[in-house]
All heavy atoms as an XYZ file, in Angstrom:
850
protein
N      35.909     23.396     15.810
C      36.489     22.499     16.807
C      35.392     21.980     17.662
O      34.473     22.674     18.010
C      37.483     23.261     17.601
C      38.012     22.617     18.779
S      38.212     23.053     20.446
C      37.585     24.575     20.774
N      35.511     20.717     18.036
C      34.605     20.058     18.922
C      35.289     19.799     20.289
O      36.387     19.257     20.286
C      34.080     18.760     18.390
C      33.452     18.920     16.988
C      33.109     18.039     19.309
C      32.160     19.773     16.933
N      34.679     20.236     21.312
C      35.238     20.041     22.643
C      34.172     19.239     23.454
O      33.005     19.584     23.580
C      35.430     21.317     23.392
C      35.791     21.236     24.901
C      37.092     20.542     25.172
C      35.744     22.611     25.527
N      34.591     18.134     23.956
C      33.675     17.258     24.755
C      34.337     16.949     26.087
O      35.536     16.610     26.101
C      33.477     15.869     23.981
C      32.860     16.102     22.644
C      32.578     14.934     24.788
C      32.960     14.883     21.745
N      33.549     17.197     27.113
C      34.041     16.848     28.490
C      33.090     15.873     29.102
O      31.847     16.172     29.143
C      34.146     18.077     29.402
C      34.630     17.742     30.736
C      35.085     19.176     28.732
N      33.570     14.697     29.450
C      32.673     13.690     30.032
C      33.062     13.427     31.506
O      34.263     13.501     31.816
C      32.870     12.309     29.365
C      32.389     12.266     27.911
C      32.928     10.942     27.292
C      30.876     12.245     27.870
N      32.104     13.268     32.378
C      32.389     13.032     33.775
C      31.801     11.641     34.113
O      30.503     11.478     33.860
C      31.824     14.031     34.685
C      32.265     13.892     36.112
C      31.679     14.792     37.127
C      31.643     16.271     36.817
N      31.088     17.006     37.975
N      32.500     10.613     34.637
C      31.965      9.345     34.882
C      32.418      8.846     36.229
O      33.507      9.001     36.693
C      32.579      8.373     33.813
N      31.414      8.362     36.942
C      31.570      7.673     38.292
C      31.726      6.203     38.031
O      30.809      5.591     37.539
C      30.408      7.993     39.202
C      30.631      7.587     40.600
C      31.685      8.447     41.274
O      31.732      9.623     41.047
N      32.432      7.832     42.209
N      32.912      5.648     38.395
C      33.158      4.228     38.158
C      32.880      3.455     39.376
O      33.128      3.945     40.565
C      34.735      4.078     37.767
C      35.057      4.947     36.509
C      35.089      2.661     37.501
C      34.227      4.722     35.316
N      32.372      2.272     39.222
C      32.146      1.343     40.393
C      33.445      0.996     40.972
O      34.363      0.579     40.295
C      31.418      0.059     39.921
C      30.017      0.326     39.391
C      29.434     -0.972     38.865
N      28.457     -0.744     37.868
C      27.867     -1.755     37.202
N      28.140     -2.983     37.525
N      27.027     -1.491     36.258
N      33.551      1.145     42.265
C      34.867      0.844     42.977
C      35.397     -0.533     42.584
O      36.629     -0.694     42.342
C      34.529      0.926     44.421
C      33.331      1.844     44.470
C      32.585      1.543     43.304
N      34.570     -1.515     42.484
C      35.035     -2.903     42.224
C      35.468     -3.080     40.776
O      36.082     -4.109     40.427
C      33.973     -3.954     42.622
C      32.770     -3.949     41.716
C      31.687     -2.969     42.148
O      31.928     -2.034     42.929
O      30.560     -3.074     41.602
N      35.161     -2.071     39.876
C      35.459     -2.160     38.493
C      36.627     -1.189     38.092
O      36.934     -1.053     36.956
C      34.222     -1.831     37.648
C      33.068     -2.778     37.819
C      33.328     -4.026     37.030
C      32.120     -4.858     36.927
N      32.268     -5.925     35.922
N      37.129     -0.551     39.084
C      38.218      0.488     38.864
C      39.417     -0.084     38.077
O      39.855      0.556     37.062
C      38.726      1.030     40.179
C      39.558      2.230     40.031
C      39.875      2.879     41.404
N      40.559      4.167     41.238
C      41.811      4.306     40.881
N      42.556      3.277     40.738
N      42.334      5.548     40.758
N      39.964     -1.220     38.465
C      41.108     -1.801     37.663
C      40.712     -2.085     36.239
O      41.513     -1.757     35.277
C      41.605     -3.026     38.323
N      39.541     -2.601     36.034
C      39.081     -2.940     34.673
C      38.876     -1.627     33.820
O      39.297     -1.584     32.731
C      37.720     -3.696     34.769
C      37.190     -4.233     33.478
C      35.932     -5.017     33.657
O      35.565     -5.420     34.848
O      35.244     -5.235     32.713
N      38.351     -0.604     34.546
C      38.202      0.667     33.876
C      39.520      1.284     33.451
O      39.703      1.757     32.348
C      37.477      1.685     34.809
C      37.729      3.119     34.473
C      38.542      3.993     35.135
C      37.086      3.812     33.406
N      38.462      5.219     34.495
C      37.557      5.150     33.449
C      36.158      3.466     32.421
C      37.225      6.127     32.547
C      35.806      4.453     31.540
C      36.282      5.737     31.595
N      40.540      1.226     34.333
C      41.880      1.827     33.989
C      42.472      1.074     32.776
O      43.113      1.775     31.961
C      42.757      1.774     35.234
C      42.343      2.713     36.342
C      43.201      2.378     37.571
C      42.484      4.150     35.988
N      42.363     -0.196     32.728
C      42.891     -0.888     31.551
C      42.096     -0.511     30.312
O      42.718     -0.259     29.257
C      42.749     -2.474     31.759
C      43.645     -3.032     32.812
C      43.420     -4.481     33.016
O      42.772     -5.143     32.161
O      43.950     -4.962     34.073
N      40.797     -0.434     30.333
C      40.031      0.023     29.258
C      40.200      1.347     28.739
O      40.375      1.609     27.523
N      40.321      2.362     29.680
C      40.474      3.703     29.289
C      41.883      3.891     28.673
O      42.116      4.765     27.797
C      40.132      4.714     30.386
C      40.131      6.194     29.932
C      41.178      4.589     31.542
C      38.949      6.456     29.001
N      42.851      3.196     29.137
C      44.264      3.275     28.588
C      44.235      2.898     27.070
O      44.763      3.597     26.279
C      45.235      2.468     29.442
C      45.723      3.065     30.636
C      46.630      4.303     30.396
O      47.496      4.247     29.415
O      46.481      5.229     31.114
N      43.634      1.770     26.816
C      43.521      1.277     25.444
C      42.786      2.281     24.521
O      43.155      2.585     23.494
C      42.802     -0.086     25.378
C      43.739     -1.222     25.743
C      43.008     -2.626     25.372
N      41.703     -2.677     25.883
C      41.399     -3.170     27.159
N      42.402     -3.490     27.968
N      40.159     -3.250     27.530
N      41.678      2.725     25.147
C      40.751      3.692     24.336
C      41.518      4.972     24.070
O      41.421      5.536     22.983
C      39.544      3.957     25.159
C      38.464      4.739     24.452
C      37.886      4.277     23.298
C      38.037      5.994     24.929
C      36.949      5.043     22.589
C      37.077      6.746     24.334
C      36.559      6.300     23.180
O      35.598      6.998     22.541
N      42.215      5.495     25.118
C      43.000      6.705     24.883
C      43.926      6.537     23.712
O      44.052      7.472     22.908
C      43.709      7.066     26.227
O      42.768      7.312     27.213
C      44.572      8.360     26.085
N      44.714      5.478     23.707
C      45.703      5.313     22.642
C      45.021      5.238     21.243
O      45.488      5.763     20.292
C      46.411      3.999     22.876
N      43.816      4.586     21.207
C      43.119      4.480     19.947
C      42.586      5.816     19.474
O      42.701      6.196     18.287
C      41.995      3.456     20.064
C      42.441      2.075     20.061
O      43.429      1.749     19.357
N      41.757      1.188     20.791
N      42.050      6.541     20.356
C      41.412      7.920     20.044
C      42.521      8.801     19.538
O      42.402      9.591     18.550
C      40.620      8.468     21.207
C      40.136      9.905     20.848
C      39.471      7.624     21.550
N      43.665      8.823     20.279
C      44.736      9.755     19.979
C      45.313      9.437     18.557
O      45.919     10.247     17.945
C      45.879      9.640     20.988
C      45.532     10.264     22.288
C      46.591     10.152     23.304
N      46.342     10.907     24.539
C      46.990     10.768     25.640
N      48.110      9.959     25.713
N      46.726     11.472     26.754
N      45.112      8.220     18.084
C      45.641      7.865     16.739
C      44.651      8.248     15.583
O      45.027      8.111     14.442
C      45.895      6.390     16.675
O      44.679      5.664     16.656
N      43.501      8.756     15.929
C      42.513      9.131     14.923
C      43.071     10.424     14.149
O      43.530     11.336     14.825
C      41.157      9.444     15.485
C      40.517      8.267     16.094
C      39.187      8.464     16.780
O      38.569      9.496     16.401
O      38.881      7.829     17.732
N      42.863     10.449     12.885
C      43.368     11.640     12.114
C      42.720     12.990     12.569
O      43.411     13.931     12.554
C      43.006     11.376     10.693
C      42.263     10.045     10.637
C      42.308      9.504     12.002
N      41.485     13.020     12.943
C      40.912     14.291     13.360
C      40.934     14.653     14.798
O      40.403     15.592     15.259
N      41.634     13.797     15.563
C      41.737     13.989     17.057
C      42.824     15.032     17.310
O      43.984     14.942     16.780
C      42.005     12.774     17.787
C      42.186     12.981     19.267
O      43.285     13.087     19.791
N      41.061     13.141     19.955
N      42.501     16.108     18.026
C      43.519     17.109     18.398
C      44.117     16.669     19.805
O      45.365     16.715     19.974
C      42.894     18.494     18.576
C      43.814     19.519     19.074
C      42.320     18.882     17.202
N      43.267     16.227     20.672
C      43.772     15.722     21.996
C      42.720     14.877     22.618
O      41.516     15.089     22.439
C      44.207     16.846     22.894
O      43.200     17.697     23.254
N      43.182     14.026     23.493
C      42.323     13.202     24.360
C      43.052     12.881     25.608
O      44.191     12.325     25.617
C      41.930     11.858     23.677
C      40.921     11.000     24.524
C      39.587     11.121     24.251
C      41.429     10.192     25.519
C      38.710     10.407     25.029
C      40.528      9.423     26.260
C      39.150      9.528     26.052
N      42.497     13.284     26.815
C      43.091     13.112     28.031
C      42.026     12.651     29.090
O      40.852     13.014     28.916
C      43.842     14.329     28.554
C      44.960     14.686     27.650
O      45.934     13.994     27.606
O      44.776     15.758     26.971
N      42.400     11.984     30.064
C      41.500     11.623     31.185
C      42.143     11.855     32.455
O      43.415     11.893     32.577
C      40.965     10.130     31.051
C      41.908      9.118     31.330
C      42.042      8.582     32.606
C      42.753      8.610     30.331
C      43.023      7.595     32.922
C      43.707      7.603     30.595
C      43.843      7.130     31.888
O      44.726      6.169     32.185
N      41.333     12.241     33.475
C      41.898     12.628     34.756
C      41.030     11.991     35.859
O      39.795     11.917     35.747
C      41.820     14.147     34.881
C      42.544     14.922     33.793
C      41.886     15.340     32.647
C      43.861     15.123     33.907
C      42.558     15.919     31.598
C      44.600     15.769     32.855
C      43.928     16.162     31.725
O      44.609     16.797     30.737
N      41.710     11.664     36.973
C      41.022     11.200     38.154
C      40.749     12.377     39.018
O      41.607     13.264     39.210
C      41.920     10.217     38.895
C      41.347      9.681     40.147
C      42.313      8.802     40.905
O      42.748      7.819     40.417
N      42.611      9.245     42.169
N      39.584     12.486     39.622
C      39.274     13.486     40.520
C      40.100     13.403     41.788
O      40.208     12.299     42.373
C      37.740     13.357     40.928
C      37.233     14.415     41.899
O      38.031     14.905     42.835
N      36.044     14.826     41.806
N      40.770     14.428     42.197
C      41.628     14.416     43.358
C      40.952     14.059     44.674
O      41.568     13.610     45.591
N      39.634     14.236     44.693
C      38.921     13.924     45.947
C      38.077     12.658     45.934
O      37.486     12.273     46.887
N      38.038     12.043     44.695
C      37.219     10.858     44.557
C      37.918      9.988     43.517
O      37.906     10.216     42.381
C      35.819     11.162     44.071
C      34.883      9.980     43.921
O      35.457      8.805     43.931
O      33.718     10.164     43.707
N      38.596      8.925     43.994
C      39.405      8.093     43.088
C      38.561      7.317     42.099
O      39.124      6.718     41.164
C      40.277      7.135     43.876
C      39.538      5.997     44.560
C      40.415      4.967     45.252
O      41.643      5.208     45.290
O      39.889      3.900     45.665
N      37.304      7.302     42.211
C      36.469      6.660     41.222
C      35.651      7.528     40.346
O      34.844      7.079     39.579
C      35.475      5.719     41.994
C      36.203      4.649     42.723
O      37.025      3.942     42.125
N      35.898      4.453     44.009
N      35.950      8.771     40.325
C      35.380      9.809     39.417
C      36.459     10.184     38.435
O      37.528     10.607     38.799
C      34.817     11.073     40.083
C      34.136     11.977     39.167
C      33.492     13.133     39.811
O      32.308     13.056     40.168
O      34.272     14.179     40.004
N      36.120     10.112     37.111
C      37.063     10.446     36.045
C      36.462     11.452     35.132
O      35.257     11.419     34.856
C      37.467      9.191     35.298
C      38.400      8.263     36.090
C      37.818      7.430     37.014
C      39.799      8.328     35.896
C      38.661      6.583     37.806
C      40.592      7.512     36.691
C      40.045      6.619     37.572
N      37.304     12.311     34.553
C      36.844     13.297     33.536
C      37.676     13.020     32.343
O      38.914     12.841     32.411
C      37.033     14.734     34.090
C      36.820     15.726     32.946
C      36.132     14.957     35.180
N      37.027     12.944     31.181
C      37.652     12.851     29.866
C      37.479     14.094     29.086
O      36.410     14.647     29.064
C      37.154     11.705     29.093
C      37.468     10.309     29.639
S      36.070      9.124     29.634
C      35.215      9.627     31.087
N      38.626     14.642     28.559
C      38.513     15.824     27.766
C      39.027     15.508     26.338
O      40.157     15.005     26.139
C      39.508     16.947     28.351
C      39.418     18.173     27.542
C      39.124     17.227     29.742
N      38.049     15.615     25.400
C      38.294     15.224     24.019
C      38.214     16.474     23.112
O      37.222     17.283     23.248
C      37.213     14.266     23.543
C      37.035     13.057     24.504
C      35.890     12.184     24.032
O      35.775     11.804     22.835
O      35.045     11.815     24.871
N      39.095     16.672     22.249
C      39.081     17.769     21.265
C      39.281     17.129     19.854
O      40.254     16.396     19.591
C      40.235     18.799     21.560
C      40.081     19.952     20.505
C      39.998     19.318     22.971
N      38.359     17.483     18.967
C      38.402     17.044     17.608
C      38.462     18.276     16.718
O      37.894     19.349     17.014
C      37.242     16.170     17.263
C      37.187     14.941     18.009
C      36.513     14.765     19.238
C      37.980     13.808     17.609
C      36.497     13.578     19.951
C      37.987     12.589     18.337
C      37.281     12.568     19.468
N      39.066     18.140     15.552
C      39.290     19.200     14.589
C      37.973     19.866     14.213
O      37.895     21.105     14.069
C      40.049     18.750     13.390
N      36.899     19.052     13.970
C      35.684     19.614     13.392
C      34.578     18.551     13.658
O      34.834     17.525     14.190
C      35.806     20.032     11.933
C      36.342     18.967     11.107
O      36.110     17.793     11.362
O      36.922     19.323     10.092
N      33.304     18.908     13.188
C      32.225     18.006     13.380
C      32.435     16.705     12.657
O      32.040     15.648     13.087
C      30.962     18.690     12.881
O      30.596     19.794     13.672
N      33.009     16.740     11.469
C      33.309     15.569     10.718
C      34.238     14.644     11.414
O      33.949     13.364     11.471
C      33.921     15.902      9.327
N      35.247     15.146     12.095
C      36.164     14.324     12.920
C      35.484     13.727     14.114
O      35.656     12.603     14.475
C      37.330     15.161     13.349
N      34.575     14.562     14.720
C      33.775     13.954     15.858
C      32.890     12.871     15.404
O      32.751     11.872     16.089
N      32.179     13.050     14.329
C      31.385     12.041     13.752
C      32.132     10.761     13.355
O      31.629      9.652     13.642
C      30.572     12.528     12.498
C      29.513     13.637     12.788
O      29.174     13.762     13.965
O      29.157     14.312     11.831
N      33.303     10.963     12.813
C      34.109      9.816     12.403
C      34.569      9.079     13.658
O      34.582      7.860     13.712
C      35.309     10.281     11.613
N      34.854      9.801     14.764
C      35.260      9.206     16.030
C      34.232      8.239     16.534
O      34.469      7.065     16.888
C      35.539     10.295     17.070
C      35.577      9.762     18.457
N      36.515      8.907     18.929
C      34.695     10.043     19.489
C      36.222      8.643     20.167
N      35.125      9.263     20.580
N      32.931      8.752     16.621
C      31.911      7.910     17.098
C      31.662      6.636     16.288
O      31.221      5.633     16.894
C      30.520      8.701     17.231
C      29.348      7.898     17.560
C      30.783      9.896     18.215
N      31.964      6.663     14.974
C      31.799      5.501     14.087
C      32.899      4.512     14.159
O      32.774      3.460     13.592
C      31.577      6.066     12.708
N      34.067      4.841     14.804
C      35.197      3.980     14.866
C      34.838      2.661     15.587
O      33.964      2.679     16.487
C      36.423      4.526     15.510
O      36.127      4.855     16.921
C      36.901      5.794     14.800
N      35.525      1.591     15.255
C      35.336      0.313     15.903
C      35.651      0.405     17.410
O      34.986     -0.145     18.266
C      36.125     -0.795     15.279
N      36.710      1.125     17.736
C      37.098      1.244     19.180
C      36.077      2.050     20.031
O      35.828      1.692     21.122
C      38.578      1.760     19.404
C      38.830      3.121     18.657
N      39.353      3.181     17.449
C      38.597      4.369     19.103
C      39.546      4.474     17.153
N      39.071      5.234     18.142
N      35.450      3.044     19.430
C      34.407      3.785     20.119
C      33.137      2.863     20.309
O      32.608      2.816     21.333
C      33.984      5.054     19.349
N      32.834      2.100     19.214
C      31.625      1.254     19.252
C      31.844      0.152     20.247
O      30.897     -0.388     20.775
C      31.350      0.710     17.891
C      30.856      1.779     16.908
C      29.511      2.459     17.459
O      28.579      1.782     17.789
N      29.486      3.740     17.505
N      33.118     -0.275     20.519
C      33.455     -1.287     21.611
C      33.460     -0.636     22.929
O      33.130     -1.264     23.943
C      34.708     -1.931     21.202
C      34.671     -2.761     20.028
C      36.006     -3.298     19.583
O      37.079     -3.027     20.313
O      36.123     -3.863     18.446
N      33.943      0.576     23.053
C      34.188      1.267     24.342
C      32.885      1.624     25.000
O      32.720      1.513     26.252
C      35.083      2.503     24.195
C      35.408      3.078     25.485
C      36.345      2.573     26.326
C      34.806      4.312     25.869
C      36.647      3.121     27.508
C      35.150      4.869     27.110
C      36.052      4.310     27.941
N      31.881      2.105     24.229
C      30.622      2.554     24.831
C      29.927      1.394     25.558
O      29.584      1.604     26.774
C      29.725      3.212     23.796
C      30.293      4.442     23.131
C      30.068      4.691     21.817
C      31.188      5.276     23.862
C      30.581      5.832     21.163
C      31.715      6.451     23.218
C      31.419      6.658     21.899
N      29.767      0.262     25.007
C      29.170     -0.885     25.849
C      30.066     -1.278     26.981
O      29.541     -1.615     28.073
C      29.034     -2.021     24.811
C      29.073     -1.392     23.451
C      29.890     -0.130     23.629
N      31.434     -1.282     26.812
C      32.271     -1.538     27.936
C      32.108     -0.588     29.073
O      32.003     -0.960     30.214
C      33.737     -1.547     27.475
C      34.718     -1.347     28.593
C      35.018     -2.381     29.510
C      35.311     -0.100     28.819
C      35.904     -2.201     30.525
C      36.192      0.085     29.843
C      36.427     -0.950     30.791
N      31.998      0.656     28.740
C      31.804      1.758     29.724
C      30.538      1.498     30.502
O      30.528      1.676     31.748
C      31.820      3.115     29.009
C      32.001      4.308     30.015
S      32.229      5.797     29.091
C      32.370      6.899     30.475
N      29.476      0.999     29.850
C      28.235      0.717     30.570
C      28.337     -0.320     31.672
O      27.644     -0.295     32.646
C      27.200      0.259     29.592
O      26.842      1.292     28.699
N      29.395     -1.170     31.502
C      29.593     -2.192     32.519
C      30.414     -1.736     33.755
O      30.469     -2.483     34.719
C      30.313     -3.482     31.893
O      31.602     -3.102     31.568
C      29.548     -3.975     30.718
N      31.033     -0.575     33.673
C      31.941     -0.153     34.717
C      31.399      1.081     35.448
O      31.904      1.384     36.513
C      33.424      0.090     34.284
C      33.970     -1.249     33.790
C      33.501      1.122     33.241
N      30.496      1.820     34.871
C      30.015      3.121     35.499
C      28.958      2.795     36.545
O      28.191      1.836     36.448
C      29.446      4.069     34.506
C      30.551      4.541     33.535
C      28.222      3.482     33.726
N      28.949      3.659     37.593
C      27.989      3.504     38.662
C      26.652      4.203     38.341
O      25.626      3.933     38.906
C      28.616      4.105     39.959
N      26.800      5.249     37.469
C      25.569      5.944     36.993
C      25.870      6.554     35.672
O      26.958      6.506     35.190
C      25.184      7.083     38.008
C      26.231      8.108     38.260
C      25.799      9.166     39.261
C      26.845     10.190     39.499
N      26.404     11.126     40.462
N      24.822      7.033     35.003
C      24.976      7.569     33.669
C      25.924      8.704     33.699
O      25.808      9.618     34.490
C      23.597      8.051     33.177
C      23.507      8.204     31.733
C      22.048      8.327     31.293
C      21.925      8.326     29.794
N      22.044      7.000     29.167
N      26.945      8.634     32.724
C      27.944      9.784     32.720
C      27.315     11.108     32.333
O      26.276     11.095     31.679
C      28.907      9.255     31.638
C      28.803      7.835     31.669
C      27.350      7.611     31.956
N      27.924     12.152     32.655
C      27.498     13.542     32.252
C      28.396     14.008     31.079
O      29.613     13.593     31.046
C      27.659     14.457     33.414
C      26.693     14.134     34.572
C      26.842     15.107     35.714
O      27.955     15.296     36.231
N      25.713     15.704     36.083
N      27.860     14.787     30.217
C      28.591     15.238     29.017
C      28.401     16.716     28.834
O      27.292     17.221     29.054
C      28.217     14.489     27.795
C      29.083     14.781     26.539
C      26.770     14.650     27.462
C      28.946     13.918     25.374
N      29.456     17.378     28.424
C      29.376     18.739     27.958
C      30.002     18.770     26.559
O      31.187     18.431     26.322
C      30.184     19.724     28.902
C      30.066     21.147     28.446
O      29.962     21.493     27.340
N      30.116     22.014     29.431
N      29.141     19.036     25.561
C      29.622     18.971     24.109
C      29.435     20.331     23.538
O      28.370     20.992     23.612
C      28.636     18.062     23.317
C      28.907     17.921     21.857
C      29.606     16.920     21.301
C      28.422     18.916     20.960
C      29.849     16.781     20.032
C      28.712     18.777     19.615
C      29.449     17.735     19.117
O      29.664     17.609     17.792
N      30.573     20.876     23.044
C      30.597     22.193     22.438
C      31.212     22.170     21.090
O      32.220     21.577     20.774
C      31.473     23.079     23.327
C      31.075     23.220     24.798
C      29.753     23.959     24.922
O      29.600     25.026     24.304
N      28.882     23.493     25.839
N      30.448     22.796     20.143
C      31.011     22.993     18.758
C      31.330     24.488     18.718
O      30.589     25.377     18.706
C      29.832     22.690     17.736
C      30.384     22.675     16.322
O      31.432     23.178     16.032
N      29.571     22.064     15.461
N      32.706     24.697     18.651
C      33.227     26.067     18.823
C      34.017     26.541     17.585
O      34.629     25.728     16.932
C      34.123     26.176     20.050
C      33.526     25.655     21.334
C      34.570     25.473     22.417
C      32.450     26.686     21.800
N      33.952     27.811     17.304
C      34.818     28.355     16.266
C      36.205     28.625     16.824
O      36.414     28.818     18.017
C      34.221     29.692     15.760
C      32.896     29.558     15.024
O      32.721     28.521     14.387
O      32.056     30.502     15.074
N      37.227     28.571     15.922
C      38.592     28.908     16.341
C      39.477     27.738     16.557
O      39.027     26.575     16.386
N      40.635     28.029     17.001
C      41.626     27.030     17.274
C      41.344     26.242     18.492
O      40.645     26.658     19.433
C      43.041     27.679     17.480
N      41.809     25.019     18.589
C      41.533     24.103     19.740
C      42.163     24.648     21.027
O      41.581     24.581     22.075
C      42.047     22.717     19.430
N      43.404     25.188     20.912
C      44.109     25.629     22.076
C      44.785     26.926     21.730
O      45.223     27.133     20.651
C      45.238     24.640     22.490
C      44.632     23.266     22.878
C      44.637     22.130     22.063
C      43.959     22.934     24.113
N      44.089     21.133     22.762
C      43.707     21.616     23.943
C      43.766     23.657     25.217
C      43.053     20.881     25.057
C      43.035     22.951     26.210
C      42.768     21.580     26.116
N      44.837     27.775     22.740
C      45.642     29.016     22.685
C      46.313     29.236     23.970
O      45.965     28.662     24.992
C      44.755     30.280     22.296
O      43.726     30.377     23.274
N      47.395     30.087     24.001
C      48.086     30.280     25.187
C      47.261     31.099     26.227
O      46.602     32.040     25.824
C      49.418     31.088     24.932
C      50.426     30.178     24.199
C      51.725     30.947     24.072
O      51.817     32.143     24.283
O      52.713     30.199     23.706
N      47.439     30.796     27.530
C      46.780     31.569     28.563
C      47.490     32.867     28.773
O      48.694     32.859     29.053
C      46.769     30.699     29.840
C      46.144     31.261     31.033
S      46.154     30.075     32.402
C      45.506     31.073     33.656
N      46.849     33.980     28.801
C      47.455     35.319     28.865
C      47.941     35.552     30.353
O      48.903     36.301     30.471
C      46.469     36.370     28.449
N      47.305     35.004     31.320
C      47.586     35.343     32.700
C      48.761     34.727     33.316
O      49.218     35.188     34.374
C      46.370     35.079     33.614
C      45.073     35.844     33.237
C      44.285     35.207     32.058
O      44.685     34.152     31.521
O      43.297     35.887     31.748
N      49.325     33.705     32.715
C      50.435     32.947     33.276
C      51.574     32.796     32.267
O      51.384     32.337     31.173
C      49.977     31.622     33.807
C      51.127     30.807     34.430
C      48.879     31.775     34.840
N      52.778     33.095     32.719
C      54.029     32.976     31.921
C      55.036     32.286     32.847
O      55.228     32.732     33.964
C      54.516     34.271     31.443
O      53.508     34.862     30.629
C      55.756     34.096     30.600
N      55.679     31.253     32.421
C      56.653     30.590     33.236
C      57.822     31.584     33.681
O      58.207     32.438     32.890
C      57.251     29.493     32.375
C      56.255     29.282     31.331
C      55.558     30.557     31.197
N      58.278     31.462     34.935
C      59.387     32.215     35.432
C      60.544     31.397     35.588
O      60.456     30.307     36.119
C      58.942     32.935     36.770
C      60.107     33.694     37.311
C      57.707     33.725     36.588
N      61.725     31.850     35.151
C      62.971     31.092     35.298
C      63.523     31.234     36.737
O      63.407     32.213     37.373
C      64.024     31.550     34.276
C      63.556     31.129     32.900
O      62.889     30.133     32.772
O      63.984     31.863     31.989
């Protein structure tokens, strides 16, 4: 399983453009056969900082993702809206993408 976490600081004047672009990109990535999940989140303390959490089934799915037309279009787009170079945490991990958290169980 491939786990990728990206953190990006968006230029305030480009925020609306970013939100439109990340919505389209999210839909495209989620439709990829090797994608397990793709989500993005706004920082609660900074409306212009976003985190993207991407999970792919394996390295081949991650490689296929980077080669897609939508990824090849999104990366140059992202360069036009970020305030600084994004940060990335890329992990190639053994095991299932998600498992249940042991410490918390819903209470009725």
